[in-house]
KOLZATOR-177797 format. One record per residue: residue number from 1; x, y, z of N, C-alpha, C in turn; residue in three letters. Coordinates in pm, whole numbers, plus 50000, padded with zeros to 5 digits. Layout:
> NUM;X;Y;Z;X;Y;Z;X;Y;Z;ala $
...
//
This chain:
> 1;52651;41116;77925;52552;41090;78031;52611;40994;78132;met $
> 2;52598;41028;78261;52656;40947;78367;52576;40819;78384;ser $
> 3;52640;40724;78454;52575;40595;78479;52447;40613;78558;thr $
> 4;52451;40704;78658;52333;40727;78742;52217;40784;78659;gln $
> 5;52249;40875;78567;52145;40933;78480;52086;40827;78389;ser $
> 6;52174;40738;78338;52125;40630;78249;52030;40538;78324;ser $
> 7;52064;40508;78448;51977;40421;78528;51842;40485;78551;ile $
> 8;51845;40616;78580;51719;40689;78604;51632;40689;78478;ile $
> 9;51697;40716;78364;51623;40716;78236;51565;40578;78209;val $
> 10;51645;40476;78234;51599;40338;78212;51478;40304;78300;phe $
> 11;51490;40345;78429;51381;40316;78523;51254;40391;78482;ile $
> 12;51271;40521;78450;51155;40602;78410;51090;40545;78283;val $
> 13;51175;40508;78186;51124;40450;78061;51050;40320;78086;gly $
> 14;51112;40236;78173;51048;40107;78204;50913;40126;78272;thr $
> 15;50912;40219;78370;50786;40247;78442;50681;40301;78347;val $
> 16;50726;40390;78257;50632;40449;78160;50573;40342;78070;thr $
> 17;50660;40252;78019;50612;40143;77933;50517;40050;78010;leu $
> 18;50551;40024;78138;50465;39939;78218;50329;40004;78242;met $
> 19;50331;40137;78265;50205;40208;78284;50120;40205;78157;leu $
> 20;50189;40225;78043;50117;40219;77916;50058;40079;77894;ile $
> 21;50143;39976;77920;50095;39839;77902;49980;39808;77998;ala $
> 22;49995;39854;78123;49890;39832;78224;49760;39901;78183;phe $
> 23;49774;40027;78134;49656;40101;78090;49588;40030;77972;thr $
> 24;49670;39980;77880;49616;39909;77763;49543;39782;77806;leu $
> 25;49603;39708;77899;49539;39586;77949;49406;39618;78017;val $
> 26;49409;39724;78102;49286;39765;78171;49179;39804;78069;ile $
> 27;49220;39877;77965;49126;39920;77860;49064;39799;77790;phe $
> 28;49152;39702;77754;49102;39583;77685;49007;39503;77774;leu $
> 29;49045;39489;77902;48960;39415;77996;48825;39485;78012;ile $
> 30;48831;39619;78028;48707;39697;78044;48620;39687;77920;thr $
> 31;48684;39696;77802;48610;39687;77675;48543;39550;77662;his $
> 32;48619;39444;77692;48562;39310;77682;48451;39289;77784;lys $
> 33;48471;39348;77903;48369;39336;78006;48240;39403;77963;lys $
> 34;48253;39525;77905;48133;39596;77858;48066;39520;77744;lys $
> 35;48149;39464;77656;48092;39387;77545;48021;39263;77597;arg $
> 36;48082;39197;77695;48021;39079;77753;47889;39115;77823;tyr $
> 37;47892;39228;77897;47770;39272;77966;47661;39306;77866;glu $
> 38;47701;39367;77753;47604;39401;77649;47542;39274;77591;his $
> 39;47628;39176;77558;47578;39050;77505;47489;38978;77606;leu $
> 40;47532;38984;77734;47453;38920;77839;47317;38989;77854;leu $
> 41;47318;39122;77848;47193;39197;77858;47101;39164;77740;glu $
> 42;47161;39158;77621;47083;39125;77501;47025;38984;77511;lys $
> 43;47108;38889;77560;47061;38752;77576;46952;38744;77681;gln $
> 44;46969;38823;77788;46866;38826;77893;46735;38879;77839;thr $
> 45;46743;38987;77758;46623;39042;77696;46558;38941;77605;met $
> 46;46641;38868;77529;46588;38765;77439;46518;38655;77518;glu $
> 47;46584;38611;77628;46524;38506;77711;46394;38554;77776;asn $
> 48;46396;38680;77824;46274;38735;77885;46162;38742;77783;asn $
> 49;46198;38786;77661;46096;38794;77555;46039;38656;77525;tyr $
> 50;46128;38557;77510;46082;38422;77478;45994;38367;77591;gln $
> 51;46033;38397;77717;45951;38352;77830;45814;38420;77829;asn $
> 52;45814;38552;77800;45688;38623;77793;45602;38572;77678;gln $
> 53;45668;38546;77565;45595;38495;77449;45535;38358;77478;leu $
> 54;45613;38271;77542;45563;38139;77578;45448;38150;77676;leu $
> 55;45463;38236;77777;45356;38255;77874;45231;38309;77807;gln $
> 56;45252;38400;77713;45139;38458;77640;45069;38351;77558;ser $
> 57;45147;38266;77492;45086;38160;77411;45009;38061;77498;lys $
> 58;45065;38030;77616;44995;37939;77706;44864;38000;77755;leu $
> 59;44868;38130;77788;44747;38198;77832;44643;38203;77721;glu $
> 60;44690;38232;77599;44599;38238;77485;44537;38101;77460;val $
> 61;44621;37998;77469;44571;37862;77447;44464;37826;77549;leu $
> 62;44491;37859;77676;44394;37830;77782;44264;37908;77759;glu $
> 63;44277;38036;77723;44157;38116;77699;44081;38065;77577;gln $
> 64;44156;38024;77474;44092;37974;77352;44014;37846;77380;ser $
> 65;44075;37756;77457;44004;37633;77492;43876;37665;77569;phe $
> 66;43885;37760;77662;43768;37798;77741;43660;37858;77652;lys $
> 67;43702;37952;77567;43607;38019;77479;43538;37920;77385;tyr $
> 68;43618;37835;77321;43560;37746;77222;43485;37628;77286;phe $
> 69;43522;37591;77407;43441;37490;77477;43302;37544;77505;ser $
> 70;43296;37675;77540;43166;37738;77560;43088;37746;77430;glu $
> 71;43160;37776;77319;43094;37784;77190;43039;37648;77148;glu $
> 72;43118;37543;77169;43073;37408;77133;42950;37371;77216;ile $
> 73;42954;37406;77344;42841;37373;77432;42717;37453;77397;his $
> 74;42734;37585;77379;42617;37672;77361;42563;37670;77219;asp $
> 75;42651;37663;77120;42606;37674;76982;42591;37538;76914;asn $
> 76;42702;37466;76903;42697;37338;76834;42617;37236;76913;ile $
> 77;42631;37237;77046;42551;37146;77128;42403;37171;77109;gly $
> 78;42364;37297;77097;42224;37330;77075;42176;37281;76939;gln $
> 79;42260;37299;76837;42224;37249;76703;42202;37099;76703;leu $
> 80;42293;37026;76767;42281;36880;76770;42161;36836;76853;leu $
> 81;42126;36911;76955;42007;36879;77035;41881;36894;76950;ser $
> 82;41879;36999;76867;41763;37017;76778;41754;36904;76677;ile $
> 83;41871;36864;76624;41874;36753;76529;41821;36625;76595;val $
> 84;41866;36601;76717;41820;36482;76791;41668;36485;76810;lys $
> 85;41615;36602;76843;41471;36614;76863;41395;36594;76732;met $
> 86;41450;36648;76623;41387;36631;76492;41387;36484;76450;gln $
> 87;41498;36416;76474;41505;36274;76438;41407;36192;76521;leu $
> 88;41391;36230;76646;41294;36160;76731;41152;36181;76679;tyr $
> 89;41125;36304;76635;40991;36333;76584;40960;36262;76452;asn $
> 90;41068;36237;76374;41048;36169;76246;40987;36031;76268;ile $
> 91;41025;35966;76378;40976;35830;76405;40824;35828;76421;arg $
> 92;40772;35940;76475;40628;35944;76499;40551;36009;76384;ser $
> 93;40623;36051;76280;40556;36115;76166;40501;36009;76072;ser $
> 94;40382;36035;76020;40318;35939;75928;40313;35992;75786;ser $
> 95;40329;36124;75769;40321;36182;75636;40461;36192;75575;his $
> 96;40469;36144;75451;40599;36141;75383;40656;36281;75366;glu $
> 97;40570;36379;75333;40617;36515;75312;40676;36575;75441;gln $
> 98;40614;36543;75554;40663;36591;75682;40797;36528;75716;glu $
> 99;40810;36398;75685;40935;36328;75711;41049;36387;75628;ile $
> 100;41020;36412;75499;41121;36470;75409;41163;36609;75457;val $
> 101;41066;36689;75502;41093;36825;75549;41184;36822;75672;ser $
> 102;41151;36734;75767;41231;36726;75889;41371;36671;75862;lys $
> 103;41379;36573;75770;41509;36516;75734;41597;36621;75667;ala $
> 104;41535;36701;75580;41609;36808;75513;41659;36910;75615;thr $
> 105;41575;36945;75710;41615;37039;75814;41730;36984;75898;asn $
> 106;41721;36856;75932;41830;36791;76007;41961;36797;75930;cys $
> 107;41953;36772;75800;42072;36774;75716;42135;36913;75714;asn $
> 108;42052;37017;75705;42103;37154;75705;42166;37189;75839;glu $
> 109;42102;37147;75948;42156;37177;76081;42289;37104;76104;leu $
> 110;42297;36979;76059;42422;36904;76073;42532;36967;75989;leu $
> 111;42498;37014;75870;42596;37082;75786;42649;37208;75852;gly $
> 112;42560;37284;75916;42601;37405;75986;42691;37371;76105;lys $
> 113;42656;37265;76179;42736;37225;76294;42877;37182;76250;ala $
> 114;42884;37107;76140;43013;37063;76088;43097;37182;76043;ile $
> 115;43034;37276;75975;43106;37396;75929;43157;37478;76046;asn $
> 116;43073;37493;76151;43114;37569;76269;43231;37501;76340;asp $
> 117;43226;37368;76350;43336;37295;76413;43465;37311;76334;leu $
> 118;43454;37310;76202;43572;37328;76117;43633;37467;76138;arg $
> 119;43547;37568;76143;43597;37704;76165;43662;37719;76302;asn $
> 120;43601;37657;76403;43656;37663;76538;43795;37598;76541;ile $
> 121;43808;37481;76479;43936;37410;76480;44044;37492;76408;ser $
> 122;44005;37561;76301;44103;37642;76227;44153;37759;76311;his $
> 123;44061;37833;76370;44102;37952;76445;44171;37917;76576;thr $
> 124;44154;37796;76625;44222;37752;76746;44365;37708;76716;leu $
> 125;44389;37669;76590;44518;37612;76551;44616;37722;76509;asn $
> 126;44725;37736;76585;44826;37838;76553;44890;37813;76417;ser $
> 127;44906;37687;76379;44967;37655;76251;44880;37705;76136;ala $
> 128;44749;37701;76154;44659;37751;76050;44680;37900;76030;phe $
> 129;44696;37974;76140;44720;38118;76131;44850;38145;76055;val $
> 130;44954;38067;76085;45083;38086;76018;45074;38055;75870;ser $
> 131;45003;37946;75836;44993;37904;75696;44899;37991;75615;asn $
> 132;44787;38030;75676;44686;38106;75603;44724;38253;75590;ala $
> 133;44796;38305;75689;44825;38448;75691;44724;38523;75774;gly $
> 134;44760;38644;75813;44678;38722;75907;44540;38753;75851;leu $
> 135;44532;38800;75727;44404;38841;75669;44308;38724;75658;val $
> 136;44355;38612;75603;44267;38495;75586;44226;38436;75721;asp $
> 137;44315;38440;75820;44281;38388;75952;44171;38471;76016;ala $
> 138;44181;38604;76003;44077;38692;76058;43945;38668;75985;ile $
> 139;43951;38655;75853;43829;38631;75775;43763;38499;75816;glu $
> 140;43842;38397;75845;43787;38269;75889;43717;38284;76024;lys $
> 141;43776;38362;76113;43714;38385;76243;43583;38462;76227;asp $
> 142;43581;38559;76139;43459;38636;76114;43351;38548;76050;leu $
> 143;43394;38455;75967;43299;38363;75905;43223;38283;76011;glu $
> 144;43297;38241;76113;43232;38168;76222;43137;38258;76300;tyr $
> 145;43179;38382;76329;43094;38475;76404;42966;38504;76326;ile $
> 146;42978;38523;76194;42858;38547;76113;42761;38430;76122;arg $
> 147;42816;38310;76117;42732;38191;76117;42672;38161;76252;ser $
> 148;42755;38169;76357;42711;38124;76489;42639;38233;76567;ala $
> 149;42674;38359;76546;42622;38467;76630;42528;38561;76556;lys $
> 150;42514;38544;76426;42427;38629;76347;42465;38776;76364;asp $
> 151;42595;38803;76353;42647;38939;76362;42706;38976;76226;val $
> 152;42673;39094;76176;42727;39139;76049;42873;39178;76068;gln $
> 153;42963;39105;76002;43107;39128;76018;43169;39165;75884;cys $
> 154;43252;39267;75883;43320;39310;75761;43469;39325;75788;thr $
> 155;43548;39298;75685;43693;39311;75692;43740;39395;75574;leu $
> 156;43809;39505;75602;43861;39592;75497;44014;39596;75506;his $
> 157;44080;39579;75393;44226;39581;75389;44270;39689;75291;val $
> 158;44353;39781;75339;44408;39885;75252;44560;39872;75249;thr $
> 159;44618;39914;75138;44761;39900;75121;44795;39761;75068;gly $
> 160;44920;39740;75040;44966;39610;74987;44999;39517;75103;glu $
> 161;44926;39407;75110;44943;39312;75221;45083;39249;75218;glu $
> 162;45143;39235;75336;45274;39169;75347;45280;39097;75481;tyr $
> 163;45373;39002;75491;45389;38927;75615;45472;39005;75715;ser $
> 164;45431;39003;75840;45510;39068;75946;45578;38962;76033;ile $
> 165;45580;38838;75987;45643;38729;76063;45539;38647;76137;gly $
> 166;45562;38518;76148;45464;38428;76208;45429;38464;76352;asn $
> 167;45532;38498;76433;45506;38529;76573;45423;38656;76586;glu $
> 168;45461;38759;76510;45385;38883;76513;45240;38860;76469;arg $
> 169;45223;38789;76358;45088;38770;76304;45001;38691;76400;glu $
> 170;45061;38593;76469;44984;38516;76566;44939;38605;76681;leu $
> 171;45029;38690;76731;44994;38780;76840;44887;38881;76797;leu $
> 172;44901;38936;76676;44800;39030;76626;44666;38960;76610;val $
> 173;44668;38839;76556;44543;38764;76539;44475;38737;76673;phe $
> 174;44553;38701;76774;44494;38674;76906;44437;38803;76968;arg $
> 175;44500;38918;76941;44445;39044;76989;44311;39070;76923;ile $
> 176;44305;39052;76790;44180;39072;76717;44075;38974;76766;val $
> 177;44114;38849;76784;44021;38746;76830;43967;38779;76969;gln $
> 178;44055;38828;77056;44014;38866;77191;43913;38981;77185;glu $
> 179;43942;39080;77099;43852;39194;77085;43715;39152;77034;ala $
> 180;43714;39064;76934;43587;39015;76879;43510;38936;76984;ile $
> 181;43581;38845;77054;43517;38763;77156;43458;38847;77268;gly $
> 182;43533;38948;77313;43481;39035;77418;43356;39109;77372;asn $
> 183;43359;39158;77248;43244;39232;77196;43121;39144;77189;ala $
> 184;43137;39025;77132;43022;38934;77116;42969;38889;77252;val $
> 185;43059;38863;77345;43018;38809;77474;42957;38915;77566;lys $
> 186;43010;39037;77563;42968;39137;77662;42888;39254;77605;his $
> 187;42903;39283;77475;42843;39405;77421;42722;39381;77331;ala $
> 188;42699;39257;77290;42584;39222;77204;42575;39313;77081;ala $
> 189;42680;39323;77001;42673;39411;76882;42596;39343;76769;pro $
> 190;42548;39424;76677;42488;39370;76555;42586;39380;76439;thr $
> 191;42694;39455;76458;42792;39470;76352;42932;39488;76410;ala $
> 192;43031;39425;76345;43172;39439;76380;43249;39470;76253;ile $
> 193;43328;39576;76257;43405;39617;76139;43554;39614;76173;asp $
> 194;43631;39541;76093;43776;39530;76116;43849;39588;75995;ile $
> 195;43950;39669;76024;44029;39731;75917;44178;39706;75940;arg $
> 196;44245;39669;75832;44390;39652;75834;44450;39748;75733;leu $
> 197;44532;39839;75781;44596;39939;75695;44745;39909;75688;asp $
> 198;44789;39857;75573;44929;39820;75553;45007;39937;75494;tyr $
> 199;45113;39978;75564;45211;40073;75512;45348;40007;75521;asn $
> 200;45445;40053;75442;45577;39989;75444;45639;39977;75583;pro $
> 201;45621;40078;75668;45683;40077;75800;45582;40069;75914;glu $
> 202;45454;40053;75880;45353;40059;75985;45231;39975;75947;arg $
> 203;45176;39906;76046;45051;39833;76029;44954;39881;76136;leu $
> 204;44835;39923;76092;44732;39969;76185;44613;39876;76172;val $
> 205;44571;39820;76286;44456;39730;76290;44351;39793;76381;val $
> 206;44230;39808;76330;44122;39863;76412;44004;39767;76414;ser $
> 207;43945;39751;76532;43827;39666;76550;43718;39753;76610;ile $
> 208;43609;39770;76538;43502;39859;76581;43371;39782;76588;glu $
> 209;43297;39798;76696;43165;39735;76708;43063;39839;76752;asp $
> 210;42936;39809;76728;42828;39900;76765;42751;39850;76887;asn $
> 211;42822;39778;76974;42759;39717;77091;42735;39815;77205;gly $
> 212;42718;39758;77325;42679;39836;77442;42788;39933;77487;ala $
> 213;42913;39902;77461;43021;39988;77506;43041;39980;77657;gly $
> 214;43140;40055;77707;43168;40053;77851;43245;40178;77888;phe $
> 215;43258;40201;78016;43332;40316;78067;43480;40277;78079;asn $
> 216;43563;40332;77992;43705;40294;77991;43776;40338;78119;thr $
> 217;43729;40444;78184;43792;40490;78308;43766;40393;78423;his $
> 218;43651;40327;78419;43619;40232;78525;43692;40101;78507;glu $
> 219;43699;40054;78383;43759;39923;78357;43910;39934;78338;ile $
> 220;43953;40041;78266;44095;40063;78237;44160;39932;78194;ala $
> 221;44270;39894;78262;44336;39768;78225;44301;39657;78323;arg $
> 222;44199;39679;78405;44164;39578;78504;44095;39457;78444;gly $
> 223;44027;39478;78329;43959;39366;78266;44058;39266;78211;gly $
> 224;44027;39138;78225;44120;39033;78179;44143;39043;78030;ile $
> 225;44034;39060;77953;44048;39067;77808;44134;39184;77765;gly $
> 226;44109;39302;77818;44188;39420;77783;44333;39404;77827;leu $
> 227;44352;39349;77945;44489;39329;77996;44566;39234;77904;asn $
> 228;44502;39127;77858;44569;39035;77767;44609;39104;77638;asn $
> 229;44522;39191;77588;44554;39264;77465;44672;39358;77486;met $
> 230;44676;39424;77602;44788;39514;77632;44919;39436;77645;his $
> 231;44915;39320;77709;45037;39239;77726;45092;39197;77590;val $
> 232;45004;39154;77499;45049;39113;77368;45101;39233;77288;arg $
> 233;45038;39348;77307;45084;39469;77239;45225;39507;77287;thr $
> 234;45252;39492;77416;45385;39520;77468;45489;39426;77410;glu $
> 235;45452;39299;77391;45543;39204;77327;45572;39246;77183;leu $
> 236;45472;39304;77117;45488;39350;76980;45556;39486;76972;leu $
> 237;45576;39549;77091;45631;39685;77096;45546;39781;77015;lys $
> 238;45415;39764;77026;45322;39850;76955;45245;39941;77049;gly $
> 239;45142;40005;76995;45056;40093;77072;44911;40046;77058;asn $
> 240;44840;40044;77170;44700;40001;77170;44615;40111;77231;leu $
> 241;44513;40153;77157;44422;40257;77206;44280;40201;77208;ala $
> 242;44212;40220;77320;44075;40172;77335;43984;40290;77365;val $
> 243;43886;40310;77280;43786;40415;77303;43648;40351;77303;thr $
> 244;43568;40387;77401;43435;40327;77414;43344;40420;77494;ser $
> 245;43217;40415;77461;43114;40487;77535;42993;40397;77548;met $
> 246;42927;40406;77661;42808;40323;77682;42704;40354;77575;lys $
> 247;42653;40246;77516;42551;40251;77410;42604;40316;77281;asp $
> 248;42736;40336;77271;42794;40397;77151;42895;40305;77082;lys $
> 249;42919;40189;77141;43014;40097;77080;43157;40117;77126;gly $
> 250;43246;40036;77070;43387;40035;77111;43477;40030;76988;thr $
> 251;43587;40103;76995;43689;40096;76890;43824;40065;76953;thr $
> 252;43889;39962;76904;44022;39923;76951;44118;39937;76835;ile $
> 253;44224;40015;76855;44320;40040;76747;44460;39996;76791;lys $
> 254;44519;39910;76711;44654;39859;76734;44746;39913;76626;leu $
> 255;44858;39971;76666;44954;40023;76569;45092;39964;76595;gln $
> 256;45150;39909;76489;45285;39852;76495;45375;39931;76403;leu $
> 257;45489;39977;76456;45583;40057;76378;45713;39981;76355;asn $
> 258;45797;40036;76269;45930;39980;76244;45924;39832;76207;asn $
> 259;45834;39797;76116;45816;39658;76080;45929;39607;75991;leu $
> 260;46015;39695;75945;46130;39650;75864;46230;39575;75950;ala $
> 261;46225;39596;76083;46316;39525;76175;46264;39384;76195;val $
> 262;46345;39284;76170;46300;39145;76178;46280;39100;76320;asn $
> 263;46366;39144;76410;46358;39095;76548;46261;39177;76629;ser $
> 264;46190;39108;76719;46097;39176;76809;46169;39230;76930;leu $
> 265;46293;39191;76952;46368;39231;77072;46446;39358;77043;val $
//
């Protein structure tokens, strides 16, 4: 092989190796860039979720304070006003039997007010929901509704109960609480029935009342209460179905799938 041929072979080989090396470097850079973009996208999704979750918790907290301040004013405030009136009347009573009767009544009313305040504080406290679990937290809320609103409330649980995580359970509880509050406030039901169906990969929660109902086409997602429930459902990556007819009551069904996955993102 001549010197000129050797030089050409050397140059071609060198260029080929450089092209291979350049291609490999470009591949590695592109791969790392895609991996970085994937991690960045995942982190962005996580941050967005956390921001949405925080915003949701703040909204729930504000709504809870508003709701329970109204309950304290309308229900417990009324009980204490009656107690005050009864105590005032005791001063003017001359018969011992009448005094004992009024004192006993005051004691019962104060006991009811204390119990209602305890239930309110429990259902307002997110830590209570986490510690008690979803089923017990819902039952505590229903206990208050039975006592304060004279509404027949039932809770049915099918399947083997399991934890879906504190964040999920808090969001589900707030959805149930919102549904109950809306029903009691706007529909005047005499009965509310809640069902929790536990399956290994799916949890279905339904809230049914026999109240006034409403036209779902007119309200759609425009109502604040319904919109809040939909926002929380989106955070849970679940499905929410609302069916209602005027004078026929309302049924709200929440379904969560793929519960074996620990992360909500």
